[in-house]
C-alpha positions in Angstrom: -147.1 -308.6 24.8 -148.6 -306.8 27.8 -152.1 -305.4 27.7 -150.7 -301.8 28.1 -148.4 -302.3 25.0 -151.2 -303.9 23.1 -153.6 -301.0 23.8 -150.9 -298.5 23.0 -150.3 -300.1 19.6 -153.9 -300.3 18.8 -154.3 -296.6 19.6 -151.4 -295.7 17.3 -152.6 -297.8 14.5 -156.1 -296.3 14.7 -154.6 -292.7 15.0 -152.5 -293.5 12.0 -155.4 -294.4 9.8 -157.6 -291.5 10.9 -154.9 -288.9 10.7 -153.6 -290.0 7.4 -157.1 -290.0 5.9 -158.4 -286.8 7.4 -155.3 -284.7 8.5 -154.9 -283.2 11.9 -157.7 -280.6 11.9 -160.5 -282.9 10.8 -159.6 -285.9 12.9 -161.5 -286.4 16.1 -160.3 -288.1 19.2 -163.6 -289.9 19.6 -163.1 -291.4 16.0 -159.7 -292.8 17.1 -160.9 -294.1 20.4 -163.9 -295.9 18.5 -161.5 -297.4 15.9 -159.1 -298.6 18.6 -162.0 -300.2 20.5 -161.6 -298.2 23.7 -163.4 -295.4 25.4 -162.3 -291.8 25.1 -161.1 -291.7 28.7 -158.6 -294.4 28.1 -157.3 -292.7 24.9 -156.5 -289.6 26.9 -154.9 -291.6 29.6 -152.3 -292.8 27.1 -152.1 -289.6 25.0 -153.3 -286.6 26.9 -154.1 -284.5 23.9 -154.8 -284.7 20.0 -151.7 -282.8 19.4 -149.5 -285.1 21.4 -151.0 -288.2 19.8 -150.4 -286.5 16.3 -147.0 -285.6 17.0 -146.2 -289.2 17.6 -147.8 -290.4 14.3 -146.2 -287.6 12.3 -142.8 -288.4 13.7 -143.2 -292.2 13.1 -144.5 -291.5 9.3 -141.9 -288.8 8.4 -139.1 -291.0 9.9 -140.3 -294.0 7.9 -140.4 -291.8 4.9 -136.8 -291.3 4.9 -135.1 -294.1 6.8 -134.9 -296.7 4.0 -134.0 -294.2 1.4 -131.0 -292.9 3.4 -129.8 -296.3 4.1 -129.7 -297.0 0.3 -127.7 -293.7 -0.3 -125.1 -294.7 2.3 -124.8 -298.3 0.9 -121.8 -299.5 -1.0 -123.7 -300.3 -4.4 -123.0 -298.3 -7.6 -124.8 -295.0 -8.0 -127.3 -296.2 -10.7 -128.1 -299.1 -8.7 -128.7 -296.8 -5.7 -131.2 -294.8 -8.0 -133.0 -297.9 -8.9 -133.4 -298.9 -5.2 -134.4 -295.6 -4.3 -137.0 -295.3 -6.9 -138.3 -298.8 -6.3 -138.3 -298.5 -2.5 -140.2 -295.1 -2.8 -142.9 -296.4 -5.0 -143.3 -299.6 -3.0 -143.5 -297.5 0.2 -146.1 -295.2 -1.1 -148.0 -298.0 -2.6 -148.5 -299.6 0.7 -149.5 -296.2 2.3 -151.0 -294.2 -0.5 -152.0 -291.4 1.9 -148.6 -290.8 3.2 -147.2 -288.2 0.8 -150.3 -285.9 0.9 -150.4 -286.5 4.6 -146.9 -285.2 5.2 -147.1 -282.4 2.7 -150.4 -281.1 4.0 -149.1 -281.1 7.6 -145.9 -279.3 6.5 -147.9 -276.6 4.9 -150.3 -276.2 7.8 -147.8 -276.3 10.5 -144.1 -275.9 9.1 -142.9 -275.5 12.8 -143.7 -279.3 13.2 -140.8 -280.1 10.9 -138.4 -278.3 13.3 -139.8 -279.7 16.5 -139.7 -283.4 15.4 -136.6 -283.8 13.4 -138.2 -284.0 10.1 -136.3 -281.0 8.8 -132.9 -282.3 10.0 -133.7 -285.7 8.2 -134.7 -283.8 5.0 -131.5 -281.7 5.1 -129.4 -284.9 5.7 -131.1 -286.7 2.9 -130.6 -284.0 0.3 -126.9 -283.3 1.4 -126.0 -286.9 1.1 -127.8 -287.0 -2.3 -126.1 -283.9 -3.5 -122.7 -285.0 -2.5 -123.2 -288.4 -4.3 -124.2 -286.7 -7.4 -121.2 -284.4 -7.4 -119.0 -287.3 -6.7 -120.2 -289.2 -9.6 -119.8 -286.4 -11.9 -116.2 -285.7 -10.8 -115.5 -289.3 -11.4 -116.9 -289.0 -14.9 -119.6 -291.5 -14.4 -122.5 -289.3 -15.2 -123.0 -286.1 -17.1 -123.0 -282.8 -15.3 -126.5 -282.3 -13.8 -127.9 -279.9 -11.2 -128.4 -282.1 -8.0 -131.4 -280.0 -7.0 -133.1 -280.5 -10.4 -132.3 -284.2 -10.3 -133.7 -284.5 -6.9 -136.9 -282.8 -7.9 -137.2 -285.1 -11.0 -137.1 -288.1 -8.8 -139.5 -286.9 -6.2 -141.8 -285.9 -9.0 -141.6 -289.0 -11.0 -142.3 -291.2 -7.8 -144.8 -289.1 -5.9 -146.9 -287.4 -8.6 -148.9 -290.5 -9.7 -150.1 -291.1 -6.2 -150.8 -287.4 -5.3 -152.9 -287.2 -8.7 -154.4 -290.8 -8.4 -158.0 -289.8 -8.9 -157.3 -287.6 -11.8 -155.2 -290.5 -13.4 -157.8 -293.1 -12.9 -160.4 -290.9 -14.5 -158.2 -289.7 -17.5 -157.0 -293.3 -18.2 -160.3 -294.9 -17.3 -158.7 -297.4 -14.9 -159.9 -298.9 -11.6 -157.9 -299.3 -8.4 -156.4 -302.7 -9.3 -155.2 -301.4 -12.7 -153.6 -298.3 -11.0 -151.8 -300.7 -8.6 -150.5 -302.6 -11.7 -149.4 -299.4 -13.3 -147.4 -298.4 -10.3 -145.8 -301.9 -10.0 -144.5 -301.4 -13.6 -143.5 -297.8 -12.9 -140.4 -298.5 -10.8 -138.5 -299.9 -13.8 -139.6 -297.3 -16.2 -138.9 -294.4 -13.9 -135.5 -295.6 -13.2 -134.7 -296.0 -16.8 -135.9 -292.4 -17.6 -133.6 -291.1 -14.8 -130.6 -293.2 -15.6 -130.7 -292.5 -19.3 -130.8 -288.8 -18.6 -127.5 -289.2 -16.7 -125.5 -291.7 -18.8 -122.4 -290.2 -20.2 
């Protein structure tokens, strides 16, 4: 690995951590440079502005958010197995990057045009269209009961993302620590899958 590649990767990793914890507005280039172990002039050499650096991070994270799920939807496994894999993958992904959902949602709200510029909107549209077509196909084949694809999509997103978005409140209400919360989320994939699948069974 060349020194240039290593420096750029260090910058991107540092930027990912700072942006995901603080968002675009509160993040500072000097913080990113310090975390990457370089001076600010070198940071600006690689990425001329905070906006440009943020664009790279947001693109990476939003792409990562959808890529595995879309692959599952296009796979040849039965529909209920797709749902199990989709829910398990989503929970595992967010568990490894708990700031990710709030990061993406906050930035979508604060700068919706960013979705159009970096392909996030296209990925979101493709993801839902694929999901919608699968649900309609399964219903027509008689394998699931009739359900609104939009409502099913919202149910899955809510059942996977809400615990992470509401993590501080959940910890306080349940009087659990971080380790117990992680254990709860590990158990959630199976529990959430059963809830969704039972609601669809004919």
